[in-house]
C-alpha positions as CSV (number, residue, x, y, z in Angstrom):
1,M,103.2,102.5,136.5
2,W,101.6,105.1,134.6
3,L,104.7,107.3,134.2
4,Y,106.6,103.6,132.9
5,N,104.0,102.9,130.2
6,G,104.3,106.8,129.6
7,L,108.0,106.4,128.8
8,I,107.3,103.1,127.0
9,W,104.5,104.4,124.7
10,F,107.2,107.2,123.7
11,G,110.2,105.0,123.4
12,N,108.1,102.9,121.3
13,T,106.5,105.4,118.9
14,A,110.2,106.9,118.3
15,I,111.7,103.0,117.5
16,S,108.4,103.1,115.2
17,I,109.8,106.8,113.5
18,I,113.2,105.7,113.4
19,S,112.2,102.2,111.7
20,S,110.4,103.5,109.3
21,I,112.9,106.4,108.2
22,W,115.7,104.0,107.8
23,N,113.3,101.0,105.8
24,G,112.4,103.7,103.6
25,M,116.0,105.1,103.0
26,L,116.9,101.0,102.2
27,N,113.9,101.0,99.9
28,F,115.2,104.0,98.2
29,F,118.5,102.7,97.7
30,G,117.7,99.7,96.4
31,G,115.4,101.2,94.0
32,A,117.9,104.0,92.8
33,V,120.6,101.0,92.3
34,T,117.6,99.1,90.6
35,A,117.1,101.7,88.0
36,V,120.9,103.2,87.8
37,S,121.8,99.0,86.4
38,G,118.6,99.1,84.0
39,F,119.5,102.3,82.5
40,F,122.8,101.1,81.5
41,S,121.9,97.4,80.5
42,G,119.4,99.1,78.1
43,I,122.1,101.4,76.5
44,I,124.3,98.2,76.3
45,T,121.2,96.9,74.5
46,T,120.6,99.3,72.2
47,V,124.3,99.4,71.0
48,N,124.1,96.0,70.5
49,A,121.5,96.0,68.3
50,W,123.1,98.8,66.1
51,W,126.2,97.0,65.6
52,T,124.1,93.8,64.6
53,G,121.9,96.0,62.4
54,L,125.1,97.3,60.7
55,I,126.8,93.8,60.4
56,T,123.8,92.2,58.8
57,T,123.1,95.1,56.3
58,F,126.8,94.9,55.5
59,R,126.8,91.8,54.5
60,K,123.6,92.0,52.3
61,K,124.7,95.0,50.5
62,I,128.3,93.4,49.6
63,I,127.3,91.8,46.3
64,Q,126.2,95.0,44.9
65,T,129.0,96.9,46.7
66,I,131.6,94.5,44.6
67,Q,129.6,94.7,41.1
68,A,129.5,98.5,41.3
69,D,132.8,98.9,42.1
70,L,134.1,96.8,39.5
71,T,132.0,98.2,36.9
72,I,133.1,101.5,37.6
73,T,136.8,100.7,37.6
74,M,136.8,98.7,34.5
75,A,134.6,101.2,32.3
76,W,136.4,104.0,33.4
77,K,139.8,102.4,32.3
78,G,137.9,101.5,29.3
79,A,137.0,105.0,28.8
80,E,140.7,106.3,29.2
81,R,141.6,103.5,26.2
82,I,139.6,105.3,23.9
83,L,140.2,108.6,24.9
84,Q,144.2,108.0,24.9
85,P,144.4,105.5,22.6
86,Q,148.2,104.3,21.5
87,S,146.9,102.0,18.4
88,G,144.1,100.8,16.7
89,K,143.8,98.3,19.2
90,D,143.7,100.1,22.5
91,I,139.9,101.8,21.0
92,M,138.9,98.1,20.3
93,Y,140.1,96.9,24.4
94,G,138.1,99.9,25.8
95,I,135.0,99.2,24.3
96,F,135.4,95.7,25.0
97,G,135.8,96.9,28.6
98,I,133.5,99.2,28.5
99,A,130.9,96.3,27.3
100,A,132.1,93.4,29.6
101,S,132.8,95.3,33.0
102,P,128.9,94.7,34.3
103,L,129.4,91.1,33.3
104,V,132.6,91.0,35.1
105,G,131.1,92.4,38.1
106,Y,128.1,90.4,38.3
107,F,130.0,87.4,38.0
108,V,133.1,88.4,40.7
109,G,129.8,89.5,43.0
110,M,128.2,86.0,42.2
111,I,131.5,84.2,43.4
112,V,132.2,86.3,46.4
113,D,128.7,85.6,47.5
114,A,128.9,82.0,47.4
115,V,132.1,82.1,49.3
116,V,131.4,84.5,51.7
117,P,128.9,82.8,54.1
118,L,125.5,84.6,55.4
119,P,125.4,85.6,59.1
120,S,123.4,82.5,61.1
121,A,123.5,84.3,64.4
122,G,121.1,87.1,65.3
123,S,122.9,88.6,67.2
124,Y,127.0,90.4,67.1
125,P,127.3,92.1,70.7
126,L,130.0,95.1,70.5
127,V,129.5,95.7,74.3
128,P,129.4,92.5,76.5
129,S,126.1,92.6,77.9
130,I,125.5,92.7,81.4
131,T,122.7,91.1,84.0
132,P,120.6,94.2,85.1
133,L,120.9,94.2,89.3
134,S,118.5,93.9,91.5
135,Y,119.0,94.9,95.1
136,S,116.1,94.3,97.7
137,P,117.6,95.1,101.3
138,S,116.2,93.7,104.1
139,P,114.4,95.7,106.9
140,I,115.4,96.3,109.9
141,T,113.4,94.7,113.0
142,I,113.7,96.5,116.5
143,T,111.7,94.7,119.3
144,P,110.7,97.6,121.6
145,P,110.2,96.8,125.5
146,S,106.6,95.6,126.4
147,E,104.2,97.4,128.7
148,K,102.5,96.6,132.1
149,S,99.2,95.2,132.0
150,A,96.8,97.5,133.9
151,P,95.9,96.3,137.2
152,I,92.1,96.0,136.4
153,G,90.1,94.5,139.3
154,Q,88.6,94.9,142.8
155,L,90.0,96.7,145.6
156,S,89.6,95.7,149.2
157,G,90.0,98.0,152.2
158,A,88.2,100.6,154.2
159,P,86.6,103.0,151.9
160,I,88.2,106.3,150.6
161,T,85.9,109.3,152.1
162,G,86.1,112.6,150.6
163,F,88.2,115.4,151.3
164,T,86.7,119.1,152.1
165,G,87.8,122.5,152.2
166,I,89.7,121.6,148.9
167,A,91.5,124.1,147.0
168,E,90.9,125.3,143.6
169,N,93.6,123.5,142.4
170,D,93.2,120.4,144.2
171,V,91.9,117.4,143.5
172,A,88.7,115.8,145.3
173,L,88.5,112.2,146.2
174,V,85.1,110.9,146.7
175,G,85.8,107.5,147.5
176,S,83.9,104.0,147.6
177,S,84.5,100.3,148.7
178,D,83.9,99.1,144.9
179,Y,85.7,100.9,142.8
180,S,88.3,100.2,139.9
181,V,92.0,101.1,139.3
182,R,92.9,102.4,135.8
183,T,95.8,103.0,134.0
184,G,97.2,105.3,131.6
185,F,99.9,107.4,130.2
186,D,98.8,111.3,130.6
187,V,98.8,111.2,134.2
188,A,97.1,114.9,134.5
189,A,94.3,114.2,132.1
190,I,93.5,111.0,133.9
191,L,93.6,113.0,137.4
192,Q,91.5,115.6,135.7
193,G,88.5,113.0,135.7
194,V,89.0,111.3,139.1
195,G,85.8,112.0,140.8
196,E,83.7,112.6,137.8
197,A,81.4,110.0,136.4
198,L,82.0,108.3,133.3
199,F,79.8,108.6,130.5
200,T,79.2,106.6,127.6
201,I,79.8,108.8,124.5
202,A,79.4,106.2,122.0
203,S,79.1,102.8,121.4
204,F,78.7,99.5,119.4
205,Y,78.1,95.9,120.5
206,Y,77.7,92.8,118.8
207,A,78.0,89.5,120.6
208,A,79.3,87.4,117.8
209,P,81.9,89.1,116.1
210,N,84.3,88.1,113.6
211,P,88.5,89.1,113.5
212,I,90.2,91.3,111.3
213,N,93.9,91.6,110.6
214,V,95.7,94.7,110.7
215,Y,99.2,95.0,109.4
216,G,101.5,96.9,107.3
217,A,100.2,99.3,105.1
218,N,96.5,97.2,106.0
219,W,94.6,99.7,108.4
220,L,91.4,99.9,109.8
221,A,88.9,103.1,111.4
222,Q,85.6,103.2,113.2
223,T,83.8,106.0,112.9
224,F,81.9,107.2,115.6
225,T,79.1,110.3,116.4
226,V,79.1,112.2,119.5
227,G,76.0,113.2,121.1
228,A,74.3,116.7,121.5
229,T,76.5,116.9,124.8
230,P,80.5,117.3,124.4
231,Y,82.7,115.3,126.3
232,H,86.6,114.9,127.4
233,A,87.0,111.3,126.0
234,T,89.0,109.3,128.5
235,Y,88.7,105.7,127.5
236,L,88.2,103.3,124.7
237,N,86.9,100.0,125.2
238,L,87.8,98.0,122.3
239,W,87.5,93.8,121.1
240,L,91.6,93.1,120.6
241,G,93.3,89.7,119.9
242,N,96.4,88.9,117.5
243,N,96.3,85.6,114.6
244,G,98.6,83.8,116.6
245,G,101.6,83.6,113.9
246,V,105.2,83.5,115.0
247,C,106.0,87.0,116.1
248,P,108.1,88.4,118.4
249,A,107.0,90.2,121.6
250,P,105.1,92.0,122.3
251,W,102.2,92.5,119.9
252,L,101.7,96.1,119.7
253,L,98.4,97.6,118.2
254,T,98.7,101.6,117.6
255,V,95.5,102.9,118.2
256,S,94.5,107.1,117.3
257,L,91.8,109.4,117.6
258,Y,91.2,111.5,114.9
259,A,89.0,114.1,113.3
260,T,87.2,113.0,110.1
261,T,86.0,115.1,106.6
262,A,83.4,113.8,104.6
263,G,83.0,110.8,107.1
264,V,86.9,109.3,106.8
265,P,90.1,110.2,109.3
266,S,91.8,113.6,108.9
267,G,94.6,115.6,110.4
268,A,97.0,114.8,112.2
269,P,95.6,112.4,115.5
270,L,94.2,114.1,118.7
271,A,95.4,111.3,120.8
272,T,97.4,108.0,120.2
273,V,98.3,105.1,122.2
274,Q,100.1,101.9,121.7
275,V,98.3,98.7,123.2
276,T,99.7,95.1,123.7
277,V,97.4,92.4,122.4
278,Y,97.6,88.4,123.0
279,P,96.9,85.8,120.6
280,S,93.8,84.5,122.8
281,P,91.3,87.5,122.3
282,T,90.4,89.6,124.8
283,F,86.8,91.4,125.2
284,P,87.3,94.1,125.9
285,V,90.8,95.4,126.1
286,E,90.1,98.8,128.2
287,V,92.7,101.6,126.7
288,P,93.3,104.6,128.6
289,I,93.8,108.0,126.2
290,P,94.9,111.3,127.1
291,S,91.7,113.3,127.9
292,T,90.5,114.6,124.6
293,L,87.9,116.8,123.8
294,L,85.0,115.8,121.7
295,A,82.4,118.3,119.9
296,A,79.0,117.4,120.5
297,N,77.1,116.2,117.3
298,T,80.5,115.7,115.3
299,Q,82.0,112.5,113.9
300,Y,85.2,111.2,114.8
301,A,86.8,107.6,113.6
302,I,89.4,105.5,115.8
303,V,92.3,104.3,113.7
304,F,93.7,100.6,114.3
305,S,97.5,100.3,112.6
306,A,100.4,98.0,112.9
307,P,102.8,99.0,110.2
308,T,105.4,96.6,111.3
309,Y,103.5,93.3,111.0
310,T,102.5,91.0,107.9
311,S,99.7,88.9,107.1
312,A,101.5,86.5,109.1
313,C,101.6,88.0,112.2
314,C,99.6,90.7,113.3
315,P,96.8,92.5,115.7
316,Q,93.4,92.1,115.0
317,V,90.4,94.2,115.2
318,W,87.0,92.2,116.1
319,A,84.0,93.4,114.2
320,Q,80.5,92.4,112.9
321,T,81.2,91.7,109.5
322,S,78.0,91.7,107.7
323,G,74.5,93.2,108.8
324,A,75.9,95.5,111.1
325,S,73.5,98.6,111.7
326,Y,75.6,101.1,113.7
327,S,74.1,104.7,112.5
328,G,76.9,107.2,114.1
329,G,79.5,105.7,111.8
330,S,81.2,102.9,109.7
331,L,84.1,100.3,109.8
332,M,86.7,101.6,106.7
333,S,89.7,100.2,105.6
334,S,92.8,101.5,103.8
335,N,95.8,99.8,102.5
336,N,97.4,102.8,102.1
337,S,98.3,103.6,105.3
338,G,95.3,105.8,105.8
339,F,95.9,107.6,102.4
340,S,92.6,107.1,101.1
341,W,89.4,105.1,102.8
342,N,87.0,102.4,101.4
343,T,83.9,102.0,103.8
344,L,82.9,98.6,104.3
345,S,79.5,98.0,104.3
346,G,77.5,96.4,106.5
347,E,80.7,96.2,109.2
348,D,81.2,97.8,112.4
349,A,83.7,97.0,115.1
350,N,82.8,96.5,118.6
351,F,83.8,99.5,120.5
352,T,83.1,102.2,123.7
353,V,84.0,105.4,124.2
354,E,83.8,106.7,127.6
355,G,84.7,110.4,129.1
356,H,83.3,112.9,131.4
357,Q,81.5,116.2,131.0
């Protein structure tokens, strides 16, 4: 079952990566379509505004244009009669034409102004307007296969006795009639600790915790500090559940172990597993992780994420949400998938980190 769960974890991780890449491509394409549509819509609006301004300005200037044209034409003709008279009447008519040209231009302009109506519409489109296109593709959701539950419990039967004459690379099984079976994803890492006592590396417990949702870009992280002795971490005991919304099974919460820089998770995960959580909170959930060396007097972080879920249905981490006093670290949240973190003052998640030397 260890091997089966390891393959399921690998498959679920691959599905999560593929879904994230595909949904990112869909979002990019949708944004590009919307941007191009908005660009062309803006050009059409600008052209139509220019055309409307041109028509309106031409109508406003039509009176002055007619007056100027008639005045100049009549004055020119009058001047020609004065300069090239055929008789004395031509000189008189020329003088009269020059004097009367402004009046004729004015009266004709007033007549045209009265006959031609002023524009009543606010816009005169030259190019038909288009409605900006907004494309928001629906993300794909792939339901991953479920993991087998770890068979935690007491085994009956005769005790397992220790072996002698073990070669250097063999595994010694020191037995007892009272022991529990744990499941894990890294068989070699788990077997490395067989026969060795488990130590509590770091722990915080509060008797009446409250649930905190983990979904989408909203992640949680609980930091903790290793004491003066380095350990190989192999188990995390966590208080987990879900908010009971309608979601396709299984409910998968990604739990990762990170180093920290300036008190916040940083770098690539040191270990990552996916945990199935259920509507009825399970306290605690024993999560096996690949054996991970934790340096002495160093702070690390347990990071919780569930990028494929929404607030309507999502995993939950249970924590003390006020007055917490764990001195080795703190609970923090991120609303951008771990890009930046905010410390939740007075809050700490219930957790225990176990391992061997």
